[in-house]
mmCIF file of the N, C-alpha and C atoms, coordinates in Angstrom:
data_MODEL
# 
_entry.id   MODEL 
# 
loop_
_atom_site.group_PDB 
_atom_site.id 
_atom_site.type_symbol 
_atom_site.label_atom_id 
_atom_site.label_alt_id 
_atom_site.label_comp_id 
_atom_site.label_asym_id 
_atom_site.label_entity_id 
_atom_site.label_seq_id 
_atom_site.pdbx_PDB_ins_code 
_atom_site.Cartn_x 
_atom_site.Cartn_y 
_atom_site.Cartn_z 
_atom_site.occupancy 
_atom_site.B_iso_or_equiv 
_atom_site.pdbx_formal_charge 
_atom_site.auth_seq_id 
_atom_site.auth_comp_id 
_atom_site.auth_asym_id 
_atom_site.auth_atom_id 
_atom_site.pdbx_PDB_model_num 
ATOM 1   N N  . MET A 1 1  ? -19.934 -19.077 -29.014 1.00 0.00 ? 1  MET A N  1 
ATOM 2   C CA . MET A 1 1  ? -20.144 -20.284 -28.237 1.00 0.00 ? 1  MET A CA 1 
ATOM 3   C C  . MET A 1 1  ? -20.420 -19.898 -26.788 1.00 0.00 ? 1  MET A C  1 
ATOM 4   N N  . GLY A 1 2  ? -21.247 -20.676 -26.135 1.00 0.00 ? 2  GLY A N  1 
ATOM 5   C CA . GLY A 1 2  ? -21.605 -20.427 -24.747 1.00 0.00 ? 2  GLY A CA 1 
ATOM 6   C C  . GLY A 1 2  ? -20.490 -20.798 -23.797 1.00 0.00 ? 2  GLY A C  1 
ATOM 7   N N  . LYS A 1 3  ? -20.688 -20.489 -22.560 1.00 0.00 ? 3  LYS A N  1 
ATOM 8   C CA . LYS A 1 3  ? -19.726 -20.792 -21.508 1.00 0.00 ? 3  LYS A CA 1 
ATOM 9   C C  . LYS A 1 3  ? -19.787 -22.278 -21.166 1.00 0.00 ? 3  LYS A C  1 
ATOM 10  N N  . ARG A 1 4  ? -18.622 -22.868 -20.969 1.00 0.00 ? 4  ARG A N  1 
ATOM 11  C CA . ARG A 1 4  ? -18.533 -24.275 -20.603 1.00 0.00 ? 4  ARG A CA 1 
ATOM 12  C C  . ARG A 1 4  ? -18.365 -24.393 -19.103 1.00 0.00 ? 4  ARG A C  1 
ATOM 13  N N  . MET A 1 5  ? -18.881 -25.485 -18.543 1.00 0.00 ? 5  MET A N  1 
ATOM 14  C CA . MET A 1 5  ? -18.704 -25.731 -17.118 1.00 0.00 ? 5  MET A CA 1 
ATOM 15  C C  . MET A 1 5  ? -18.634 -27.230 -16.865 1.00 0.00 ? 5  MET A C  1 
ATOM 16  N N  . THR A 1 6  ? -18.036 -27.569 -15.759 1.00 0.00 ? 6  THR A N  1 
ATOM 17  C CA . THR A 1 6  ? -17.927 -28.962 -15.339 1.00 0.00 ? 6  THR A CA 1 
ATOM 18  C C  . THR A 1 6  ? -18.635 -29.094 -14.003 1.00 0.00 ? 6  THR A C  1 
ATOM 19  N N  . ILE A 1 7  ? -19.442 -30.138 -13.873 1.00 0.00 ? 7  ILE A N  1 
ATOM 20  C CA . ILE A 1 7  ? -20.138 -30.376 -12.616 1.00 0.00 ? 7  ILE A CA 1 
ATOM 21  C C  . ILE A 1 7  ? -19.960 -31.835 -12.210 1.00 0.00 ? 7  ILE A C  1 
ATOM 22  N N  . SER A 1 8  ? -20.103 -32.072 -10.931 1.00 0.00 ? 8  SER A N  1 
ATOM 23  C CA . SER A 1 8  ? -20.070 -33.437 -10.410 1.00 0.00 ? 8  SER A CA 1 
ATOM 24  C C  . SER A 1 8  ? -21.496 -33.857 -10.089 1.00 0.00 ? 8  SER A C  1 
ATOM 25  N N  . LEU A 1 9  ? -21.853 -35.052 -10.510 1.00 0.00 ? 9  LEU A N  1 
ATOM 26  C CA . LEU A 1 9  ? -23.187 -35.592 -10.262 1.00 0.00 ? 9  LEU A CA 1 
ATOM 27  C C  . LEU A 1 9  ? -23.089 -36.823 -9.376  1.00 0.00 ? 9  LEU A C  1 
ATOM 28  N N  . SER A 1 10 ? -24.071 -36.969 -8.509  1.00 0.00 ? 10 SER A N  1 
ATOM 29  C CA . SER A 1 10 ? -24.143 -38.205 -7.735  1.00 0.00 ? 10 SER A CA 1 
ATOM 30  C C  . SER A 1 10 ? -24.495 -39.335 -8.704  1.00 0.00 ? 10 SER A C  1 
ATOM 31  N N  . PRO A 1 11 ? -24.172 -40.552 -8.365  1.00 0.00 ? 11 PRO A N  1 
ATOM 32  C CA . PRO A 1 11 ? -24.547 -41.670 -9.232  1.00 0.00 ? 11 PRO A CA 1 
ATOM 33  C C  . PRO A 1 11 ? -26.057 -41.719 -9.501  1.00 0.00 ? 11 PRO A C  1 
ATOM 34  N N  . ALA A 1 12 ? -26.862 -41.389 -8.489  1.00 0.00 ? 12 ALA A N  1 
ATOM 35  C CA . ALA A 1 12 ? -28.320 -41.434 -8.670  1.00 0.00 ? 12 ALA A CA 1 
ATOM 36  C C  . ALA A 1 12 ? -28.783 -40.366 -9.671  1.00 0.00 ? 12 ALA A C  1 
ATOM 37  N N  . LEU A 1 13 ? -28.244 -39.152 -9.566  1.00 0.00 ? 13 LEU A N  1 
ATOM 38  C CA . LEU A 1 13 ? -28.634 -38.094 -10.497 1.00 0.00 ? 13 LEU A CA 1 
ATOM 39  C C  . LEU A 1 13 ? -28.152 -38.413 -11.904 1.00 0.00 ? 13 LEU A C  1 
ATOM 40  N N  . ASP A 1 14 ? -26.954 -38.955 -12.016 1.00 0.00 ? 14 ASP A N  1 
ATOM 41  C CA . ASP A 1 14 ? -26.454 -39.344 -13.329 1.00 0.00 ? 14 ASP A CA 1 
ATOM 42  C C  . ASP A 1 14 ? -27.341 -40.425 -13.949 1.00 0.00 ? 14 ASP A C  1 
ATOM 43  N N  . ALA A 1 15 ? -27.786 -41.376 -13.146 1.00 0.00 ? 15 ALA A N  1 
ATOM 44  C CA . ALA A 1 15 ? -28.681 -42.429 -13.639 1.00 0.00 ? 15 ALA A CA 1 
ATOM 45  C C  . ALA A 1 15 ? -30.013 -41.836 -14.091 1.00 0.00 ? 15 ALA A C  1 
ATOM 46  N N  . ASP A 1 16 ? -30.526 -40.850 -13.337 1.00 0.00 ? 16 ASP A N  1 
ATOM 47  C CA . ASP A 1 16 ? -31.766 -40.183 -13.749 1.00 0.00 ? 16 ASP A CA 1 
ATOM 48  C C  . ASP A 1 16 ? -31.591 -39.486 -15.092 1.00 0.00 ? 16 ASP A C  1 
ATOM 49  N N  . LEU A 1 17 ? -30.477 -38.797 -15.263 1.00 0.00 ? 17 LEU A N  1 
ATOM 50  C CA . LEU A 1 17 ? -30.217 -38.125 -16.545 1.00 0.00 ? 17 LEU A CA 1 
ATOM 51  C C  . LEU A 1 17 ? -30.119 -39.132 -17.689 1.00 0.00 ? 17 LEU A C  1 
ATOM 52  N N  . GLU A 1 18 ? -29.414 -40.220 -17.460 1.00 0.00 ? 18 GLU A N  1 
ATOM 53  C CA . GLU A 1 18 ? -29.290 -41.252 -18.496 1.00 0.00 ? 18 GLU A CA 1 
ATOM 54  C C  . GLU A 1 18 ? -30.667 -41.824 -18.859 1.00 0.00 ? 18 GLU A C  1 
ATOM 55  N N  . ALA A 1 19 ? -31.527 -42.006 -17.875 1.00 0.00 ? 19 ALA A N  1 
ATOM 56  C CA . ALA A 1 19 ? -32.870 -42.533 -18.135 1.00 0.00 ? 19 ALA A CA 1 
ATOM 57  C C  . ALA A 1 19 ? -33.693 -41.548 -18.953 1.00 0.00 ? 19 ALA A C  1 
ATOM 58  N N  . ILE A 1 20 ? -33.570 -40.254 -18.653 1.00 0.00 ? 20 ILE A N  1 
ATOM 59  C CA . ILE A 1 20 ? -34.294 -39.242 -19.433 1.00 0.00 ? 20 ILE A CA 1 
ATOM 60  C C  . ILE A 1 20 ? -33.840 -39.265 -20.884 1.00 0.00 ? 20 ILE A C  1 
ATOM 61  N N  . ILE A 1 21 ? -32.531 -39.335 -21.095 1.00 0.00 ? 21 ILE A N  1 
ATOM 62  C CA . ILE A 1 21 ? -31.989 -39.354 -22.455 1.00 0.00 ? 21 ILE A CA 1 
ATOM 63  C C  . ILE A 1 21 ? -32.398 -40.631 -23.190 1.00 0.00 ? 21 ILE A C  1 
ATOM 64  N N  . ALA A 1 22 ? -32.405 -41.753 -22.490 1.00 0.00 ? 22 ALA A N  1 
ATOM 65  C CA . ALA A 1 22 ? -32.752 -43.034 -23.115 1.00 0.00 ? 22 ALA A CA 1 
ATOM 66  C C  . ALA A 1 22 ? -34.228 -43.117 -23.495 1.00 0.00 ? 22 ALA A C  1 
ATOM 67  N N  . ASN A 1 23 ? -35.080 -42.385 -22.784 1.00 0.00 ? 23 ASN A N  1 
ATOM 68  C CA . ASN A 1 23 ? -36.513 -42.413 -23.061 1.00 0.00 ? 23 ASN A CA 1 
ATOM 69  C C  . ASN A 1 23 ? -36.811 -41.464 -24.214 1.00 0.00 ? 23 ASN A C  1 
ATOM 70  N N  . ARG A 1 24 ? -36.959 -41.980 -25.391 1.00 0.00 ? 24 ARG A N  1 
ATOM 71  C CA . ARG A 1 24 ? -37.106 -41.175 -26.605 1.00 0.00 ? 24 ARG A CA 1 
ATOM 72  C C  . ARG A 1 24 ? -38.358 -40.307 -26.632 1.00 0.00 ? 24 ARG A C  1 
ATOM 73  N N  . LYS A 1 25 ? -39.345 -40.575 -25.788 1.00 0.00 ? 25 LYS A N  1 
ATOM 74  C CA . LYS A 1 25 ? -40.547 -39.753 -25.819 1.00 0.00 ? 25 LYS A CA 1 
ATOM 75  C C  . LYS A 1 25 ? -40.278 -38.337 -25.323 1.00 0.00 ? 25 LYS A C  1 
ATOM 76  N N  . TYR A 1 26 ? -39.165 -38.131 -24.593 1.00 0.00 ? 26 TYR A N  1 
ATOM 77  C CA . TYR A 1 26 ? -38.816 -36.797 -24.110 1.00 0.00 ? 26 TYR A CA 1 
ATOM 78  C C  . TYR A 1 26 ? -38.017 -35.994 -25.130 1.00 0.00 ? 26 TYR A C  1 
ATOM 79  N N  . ASP A 1 27 ? -37.459 -36.628 -26.134 1.00 0.00 ? 27 ASP A N  1 
ATOM 80  C CA . ASP A 1 27 ? -36.682 -35.968 -27.183 1.00 0.00 ? 27 ASP A CA 1 
ATOM 81  C C  . ASP A 1 27 ? -35.544 -35.118 -26.606 1.00 0.00 ? 27 ASP A C  1 
ATOM 82  N N  . VAL A 1 28 ? -34.823 -35.685 -25.657 1.00 0.00 ? 28 VAL A N  1 
ATOM 83  C CA . VAL A 1 28 ? -33.638 -35.036 -25.100 1.00 0.00 ? 28 VAL A CA 1 
ATOM 84  C C  . VAL A 1 28 ? -32.445 -35.848 -25.572 1.00 0.00 ? 28 VAL A C  1 
ATOM 85  N N  . ARG A 1 29 ? -31.533 -35.200 -26.296 1.00 0.00 ? 29 ARG A N  1 
ATOM 86  C CA . ARG A 1 29 ? -30.449 -35.923 -26.953 1.00 0.00 ? 29 ARG A CA 1 
ATOM 87  C C  . ARG A 1 29 ? -29.216 -36.153 -26.084 1.00 0.00 ? 29 ARG A C  1 
ATOM 88  N N  . ASN A 1 30 ? -28.976 -35.270 -25.097 1.00 0.00 ? 30 ASN A N  1 
ATOM 89  C CA . ASN A 1 30 ? -27.763 -35.409 -24.289 1.00 0.00 ? 30 ASN A CA 1 
ATOM 90  C C  . ASN A 1 30 ? -27.934 -34.689 -22.954 1.00 0.00 ? 30 ASN A C  1 
ATOM 91  N N  . LYS A 1 31 ? -26.960 -34.847 -22.076 1.00 0.00 ? 31 LYS A N  1 
ATOM 92  C CA . LYS A 1 31 ? -27.038 -34.257 -20.739 1.00 0.00 ? 31 LYS A CA 1 
ATOM 93  C C  . LYS A 1 31 ? -27.056 -32.734 -20.796 1.00 0.00 ? 31 LYS A C  1 
ATOM 94  N N  . ALA A 1 32 ? -26.291 -32.157 -21.696 1.00 0.00 ? 32 ALA A N  1 
ATOM 95  C CA . ALA A 1 32 ? -26.266 -30.697 -21.802 1.00 0.00 ? 32 ALA A CA 1 
ATOM 96  C C  . ALA A 1 32 ? -27.650 -30.161 -22.158 1.00 0.00 ? 32 ALA A C  1 
ATOM 97  N N  . GLU A 1 33 ? -28.327 -30.816 -23.078 1.00 0.00 ? 33 GLU A N  1 
ATOM 98  C CA . GLU A 1 33 ? -29.678 -30.394 -23.447 1.00 0.00 ? 33 GLU A CA 1 
ATOM 99  C C  . GLU A 1 33 ? -30.639 -30.559 -22.272 1.00 0.00 ? 33 GLU A C  1 
ATOM 100 N N  . ALA A 1 34 ? -30.504 -31.635 -21.524 1.00 0.00 ? 34 ALA A N  1 
ATOM 101 C CA . ALA A 1 34 ? -31.356 -31.847 -20.355 1.00 0.00 ? 34 ALA A CA 1 
ATOM 102 C C  . ALA A 1 34 ? -31.133 -30.731 -19.334 1.00 0.00 ? 34 ALA A C  1 
ATOM 103 N N  . PHE A 1 35 ? -29.897 -30.349 -19.113 1.00 0.00 ? 35 PHE A N  1 
ATOM 104 C CA . PHE A 1 35 ? -29.610 -29.262 -18.176 1.00 0.00 ? 35 PHE A CA 1 
ATOM 105 C C  . PHE A 1 35 ? -30.155 -27.935 -18.682 1.00 0.00 ? 35 PHE A C  1 
ATOM 106 N N  . ARG A 1 36 ? -29.989 -27.656 -19.962 1.00 0.00 ? 36 ARG A N  1 
ATOM 107 C CA . ARG A 1 36 ? -30.547 -26.411 -20.509 1.00 0.00 ? 36 ARG A CA 1 
ATOM 108 C C  . ARG A 1 36 ? -32.056 -26.368 -20.298 1.00 0.00 ? 36 ARG A C  1 
ATOM 109 N N  . ASN A 1 37 ? -32.731 -27.468 -20.604 1.00 0.00 ? 37 ASN A N  1 
ATOM 110 C CA . ASN A 1 37 ? -34.187 -27.521 -20.408 1.00 0.00 ? 37 ASN A CA 1 
ATOM 111 C C  . ASN A 1 37 ? -34.554 -27.334 -18.935 1.00 0.00 ? 37 ASN A C  1 
ATOM 112 N N  . ALA A 1 38 ? -33.784 -27.959 -18.057 1.00 0.00 ? 38 ALA A N  1 
ATOM 113 C CA . ALA A 1 38 ? -34.072 -27.843 -16.624 1.00 0.00 ? 38 ALA A CA 1 
ATOM 114 C C  . ALA A 1 38 ? -33.905 -26.407 -16.142 1.00 0.00 ? 38 ALA A C  1 
ATOM 115 N N  . ILE A 1 39 ? -32.886 -25.722 -16.611 1.00 0.00 ? 39 ILE A N  1 
ATOM 116 C CA . ILE A 1 39 ? -32.657 -24.340 -16.198 1.00 0.00 ? 39 ILE A CA 1 
ATOM 117 C C  . ILE A 1 39 ? -33.760 -23.432 -16.727 1.00 0.00 ? 39 ILE A C  1 
ATOM 118 N N  . ILE A 1 40 ? -34.181 -23.640 -17.968 1.00 0.00 ? 40 ILE A N  1 
ATOM 119 C CA . ILE A 1 40 ? -35.287 -22.860 -18.533 1.00 0.00 ? 40 ILE A CA 1 
ATOM 120 C C  . ILE A 1 40 ? -36.553 -23.069 -17.709 1.00 0.00 ? 40 ILE A C  1 
ATOM 121 N N  . LEU A 1 41 ? -36.851 -24.314 -17.394 1.00 0.00 ? 41 LEU A N  1 
ATOM 122 C CA . LEU A 1 41 ? -38.046 -24.626 -16.599 1.00 0.00 ? 41 LEU A CA 1 
ATOM 123 C C  . LEU A 1 41 ? -37.942 -24.033 -15.195 1.00 0.00 ? 41 LEU A C  1 
ATOM 124 N N  . TYR A 1 42 ? -36.794 -24.153 -14.568 1.00 0.00 ? 42 TYR A N  1 
ATOM 125 C CA . TYR A 1 42 ? -36.595 -23.626 -13.220 1.00 0.00 ? 42 TYR A CA 1 
ATOM 126 C C  . TYR A 1 42 ? -36.775 -22.112 -13.207 1.00 0.00 ? 42 TYR A C  1 
ATOM 127 N N  . LYS A 1 43 ? -36.243 -21.435 -14.217 1.00 0.00 ? 43 LYS A N  1 
ATOM 128 C CA . LYS A 1 43 ? -36.407 -19.980 -14.324 1.00 0.00 ? 43 LYS A CA 1 
ATOM 129 C C  . LYS A 1 43 ? -37.875 -19.624 -14.467 1.00 0.00 ? 43 LYS A C  1 
ATOM 130 N N  . MET A 1 44 ? -38.617 -20.370 -15.278 1.00 0.00 ? 44 MET A N  1 
ATOM 131 C CA . MET A 1 44 ? -40.059 -20.126 -15.427 1.00 0.00 ? 44 MET A CA 1 
ATOM 132 C C  . MET A 1 44 ? -40.773 -20.286 -14.091 1.00 0.00 ? 44 MET A C  1 
ATOM 133 N N  . VAL A 1 45 ? -40.445 -21.329 -13.357 1.00 0.00 ? 45 VAL A N  1 
ATOM 134 C CA . VAL A 1 45 ? -41.075 -21.577 -12.056 1.00 0.00 ? 45 VAL A CA 1 
ATOM 135 C C  . VAL A 1 45 ? -40.786 -20.420 -11.107 1.00 0.00 ? 45 VAL A C  1 
ATOM 136 N N  . LEU A 1 46 ? -39.534 -20.010 -11.020 1.00 0.00 ? 46 LEU A N  1 
ATOM 137 C CA . LEU A 1 46 ? -39.174 -18.912 -10.125 1.00 0.00 ? 46 LEU A CA 1 
ATOM 138 C C  . LEU A 1 46 ? -39.884 -17.612 -10.513 1.00 0.00 ? 46 LEU A C  1 
ATOM 139 N N  . ASP A 1 47 ? -39.985 -17.340 -11.812 1.00 0.00 ? 47 ASP A N  1 
ATOM 140 C CA . ASP A 1 47 ? -40.690 -16.133 -12.271 1.00 0.00 ? 47 ASP A CA 1 
ATOM 141 C C  . ASP A 1 47 ? -42.155 -16.167 -11.859 1.00 0.00 ? 47 ASP A C  1 
ATOM 142 N N  . GLU A 1 48 ? -42.798 -17.313 -12.012 1.00 0.00 ? 48 GLU A N  1 
ATOM 143 C CA . GLU A 1 48 ? -44.218 -17.432 -11.643 1.00 0.00 ? 48 GLU A CA 1 
ATOM 144 C C  . GLU A 1 48 ? -44.399 -17.301 -10.127 1.00 0.00 ? 48 GLU A C  1 
ATOM 145 N N  . LEU A 1 49 ? -43.527 -17.924 -9.355  1.00 0.00 ? 49 LEU A N  1 
ATOM 146 C CA . LEU A 1 49 ? -43.611 -17.807 -7.903  1.00 0.00 ? 49 LEU A CA 1 
ATOM 147 C C  . LEU A 1 49 ? -43.406 -16.361 -7.466  1.00 0.00 ? 49 LEU A C  1 
ATOM 148 N N  . GLU A 1 50 ? -42.523 -15.658 -8.139  1.00 0.00 ? 50 GLU A N  1 
ATOM 149 C CA . GLU A 1 50 ? -42.278 -14.245 -7.839  1.00 0.00 ? 50 GLU A CA 1 
ATOM 150 C C  . GLU A 1 50 ? -43.540 -13.414 -8.061  1.00 0.00 ? 50 GLU A C  1 
ATOM 151 N N  . GLU A 1 51 ? -44.364 -13.834 -9.000  1.00 0.00 ? 51 GLU A N  1 
ATOM 152 C CA . GLU A 1 51 ? -45.623 -13.148 -9.292  1.00 0.00 ? 51 GLU A CA 1 
ATOM 153 C C  . GLU A 1 51 ? -46.743 -13.567 -8.337  1.00 0.00 ? 51 GLU A C  1 
ATOM 154 N N  . GLY A 1 52 ? -46.432 -14.432 -7.393  1.00 0.00 ? 52 GLY A N  1 
ATOM 155 C CA . GLY A 1 52 ? -47.422 -14.863 -6.418  1.00 0.00 ? 52 GLY A CA 1 
ATOM 156 C C  . GLY A 1 52 ? -48.258 -16.044 -6.853  1.00 0.00 ? 52 GLY A C  1 
ATOM 157 N N  . ARG A 1 53 ? -47.850 -16.693 -7.942  1.00 0.00 ? 53 ARG A N  1 
ATOM 158 C CA . ARG A 1 53 ? -48.587 -17.858 -8.420  1.00 0.00 ? 53 ARG A CA 1 
ATOM 159 C C  . ARG A 1 53 ? -48.068 -19.121 -7.733  1.00 0.00 ? 53 ARG A C  1 
ATOM 160 N N  . LYS A 1 54 ? -48.821 -20.201 -7.855  1.00 0.00 ? 54 LYS A N  1 
ATOM 161 C CA . LYS A 1 54 ? -48.458 -21.485 -7.253  1.00 0.00 ? 54 LYS A CA 1 
ATOM 162 C C  . LYS A 1 54 ? -48.029 -22.457 -8.340  1.00 0.00 ? 54 LYS A C  1 
ATOM 163 N N  . LEU A 1 55 ? -47.210 -23.399 -7.939  1.00 0.00 ? 55 LEU A N  1 
ATOM 164 C CA . LEU A 1 55 ? -46.799 -24.479 -8.830  1.00 0.00 ? 55 LEU A CA 1 
ATOM 165 C C  . LEU A 1 55 ? -47.574 -25.717 -8.419  1.00 0.00 ? 55 LEU A C  1 
ATOM 166 N N  . CYS A 1 56 ? -48.422 -26.210 -9.326  1.00 0.00 ? 56 CYS A N  1 
ATOM 167 C CA . CYS A 1 56 ? -49.294 -27.343 -9.010  1.00 0.00 ? 56 CYS A CA 1 
ATOM 168 C C  . CYS A 1 56 ? -49.320 -28.337 -10.163 1.00 0.00 ? 56 CYS A C  1 
ATOM 169 N N  . PHE A 1 57 ? -49.665 -29.560 -9.831  1.00 0.00 ? 57 PHE A N  1 
ATOM 170 C CA . PHE A 1 57 ? -49.994 -30.569 -10.821 1.00 0.00 ? 57 PHE A CA 1 
ATOM 171 C C  . PHE A 1 57 ? -51.486 -30.819 -10.723 1.00 0.00 ? 57 PHE A C  1 
ATOM 172 N N  . ALA A 1 58 ? -52.131 -30.884 -11.864 1.00 0.00 ? 58 ALA A N  1 
ATOM 173 C CA . ALA A 1 58 ? -53.573 -31.111 -11.889 1.00 0.00 ? 58 ALA A CA 1 
ATOM 174 C C  . ALA A 1 58 ? -53.873 -32.330 -12.753 1.00 0.00 ? 58 ALA A C  1 
ATOM 175 N N  . ASP A 1 59 ? -54.998 -32.977 -12.455 1.00 0.00 ? 59 ASP A N  1 
ATOM 176 C CA . ASP A 1 59 ? -55.417 -34.105 -13.278 1.00 0.00 ? 59 ASP A CA 1 
ATOM 177 C C  . ASP A 1 59 ? -56.118 -33.580 -14.530 1.00 0.00 ? 59 ASP A C  1 
ATOM 178 N N  . LYS A 1 60 ? -56.599 -34.481 -15.363 1.00 0.00 ? 60 LYS A N  1 
ATOM 179 C CA . LYS A 1 60 ? -57.215 -34.089 -16.636 1.00 0.00 ? 60 LYS A CA 1 
ATOM 180 C C  . LYS A 1 60 ? -58.460 -33.232 -16.461 1.00 0.00 ? 60 LYS A C  1 
ATOM 181 N N  . ASP A 1 61 ? -59.066 -33.261 -15.265 1.00 0.00 ? 61 ASP A N  1 
ATOM 182 C CA . ASP A 1 61 ? -60.253 -32.442 -14.980 1.00 0.00 ? 61 ASP A CA 1 
ATOM 183 C C  . ASP A 1 61 ? -59.893 -31.143 -14.256 1.00 0.00 ? 61 ASP A C  1 
ATOM 184 N N  . ASN A 1 62 ? -58.604 -30.822 -14.234 1.00 0.00 ? 62 ASN A N  1 
ATOM 185 C CA . ASN A 1 62 ? -58.074 -29.613 -13.596 1.00 0.00 ? 62 ASN A CA 1 
ATOM 186 C C  . ASN A 1 62 ? -58.240 -29.580 -12.080 1.00 0.00 ? 62 ASN A C  1 
ATOM 187 N N  . HIS A 1 63 ? -58.356 -30.751 -11.465 1.00 0.00 ? 63 HIS A N  1 
ATOM 188 C CA . HIS A 1 63 ? -58.339 -30.828 -10.013 1.00 0.00 ? 63 HIS A CA 1 
ATOM 189 C C  . HIS A 1 63 ? -56.882 -30.890 -9.561  1.00 0.00 ? 63 HIS A C  1 
ATOM 190 N N  . ILE A 1 64 ? -56.514 -30.005 -8.667  1.00 0.00 ? 64 ILE A N  1 
ATOM 191 C CA . ILE A 1 64 ? -55.137 -29.995 -8.187  1.00 0.00 ? 64 ILE A CA 1 
ATOM 192 C C  . ILE A 1 64 ? -54.885 -31.259 -7.365  1.00 0.00 ? 64 ILE A C  1 
ATOM 193 N N  . ILE A 1 65 ? -53.879 -31.999 -7.766  1.00 0.00 ? 65 ILE A N  1 
ATOM 194 C CA . ILE A 1 65 ? -53.551 -33.218 -7.050  1.00 0.00 ? 65 ILE A CA 1 
ATOM 195 C C  . ILE A 1 65 ? -52.267 -33.064 -6.221  1.00 0.00 ? 65 ILE A C  1 
ATOM 196 N N  . LYS A 1 66 ? -51.459 -32.049 -6.565  1.00 0.00 ? 66 LYS A N  1 
ATOM 197 C CA . LYS A 1 66 ? -50.236 -31.818 -5.798  1.00 0.00 ? 66 LYS A CA 1 
ATOM 198 C C  . LYS A 1 66 ? -49.801 -30.375 -5.998  1.00 0.00 ? 66 LYS A C  1 
ATOM 199 N N  . GLU A 1 67 ? -49.473 -29.720 -4.892  1.00 0.00 ? 67 GLU A N  1 
ATOM 200 C CA . GLU A 1 67 ? -48.895 -28.379 -4.951  1.00 0.00 ? 67 GLU A CA 1 
ATOM 201 C C  . GLU A 1 67 ? -47.447 -28.487 -4.530  1.00 0.00 ? 67 GLU A C  1 
ATOM 202 N N  . ILE A 1 68 ? -46.570 -27.918 -5.317  1.00 0.00 ? 68 ILE A N  1 
ATOM 203 C CA . ILE A 1 68 ? -45.146 -27.945 -5.027  1.00 0.00 ? 68 ILE A CA 1 
ATOM 204 C C  . ILE A 1 68 ? -44.803 -26.685 -4.242  1.00 0.00 ? 68 ILE A C  1 
ATOM 205 N N  . LEU A 1 69 ? -44.290 -26.865 -3.042  1.00 0.00 ? 69 LEU A N  1 
ATOM 206 C CA . LEU A 1 69 ? -43.940 -25.730 -2.204  1.00 0.00 ? 69 LEU A CA 1 
ATOM 207 C C  . LEU A 1 69 ? -42.447 -25.456 -2.329  1.00 0.00 ? 69 LEU A C  1 
ATOM 208 N N  . MET A 1 70 ? -42.142 -24.243 -2.715  1.00 0.00 ? 70 MET A N  1 
ATOM 209 C CA . MET A 1 70 ? -40.751 -23.816 -2.822  1.00 0.00 ? 70 MET A CA 1 
ATOM 210 C C  . MET A 1 70 ? -40.641 -22.471 -2.116  1.00 0.00 ? 70 MET A C  1 
ATOM 211 N N  . GLY A 1 71 ? -39.671 -22.316 -1.330  1.00 0.00 ? 71 GLY A N  1 
ATOM 212 C CA . GLY A 1 71 ? -39.541 -21.051 -0.626  1.00 0.00 ? 71 GLY A CA 1 
ATOM 213 C C  . GLY A 1 71 ? -38.121 -20.789 -0.200  1.00 0.00 ? 71 GLY A C  1 
ATOM 214 N N  . LYS A 1 72 ? -37.997 -19.743 0.518   1.00 0.00 ? 72 LYS A N  1 
ATOM 215 C CA . LYS A 1 72 ? -36.675 -19.320 0.986   1.00 0.00 ? 72 LYS A CA 1 
ATOM 216 C C  . LYS A 1 72 ? -36.274 -20.078 2.220   1.00 0.00 ? 72 LYS A C  1 
# 
């Protein structure tokens, strides 16, 4: 079994998590699963940034509409 932890969430963050779980199109069953997915995604982002790549959102025609800036 994995390591257990307890965290405190602001009411707004807790509401966001509840909304993600309630929206069945995301197929997230509980808060623990949402956190696991978030950590996996965050690790991927950090790995790509370490390689000198950018984090961007693009439209269906691959035009960058937003670049996410993350740094030290």
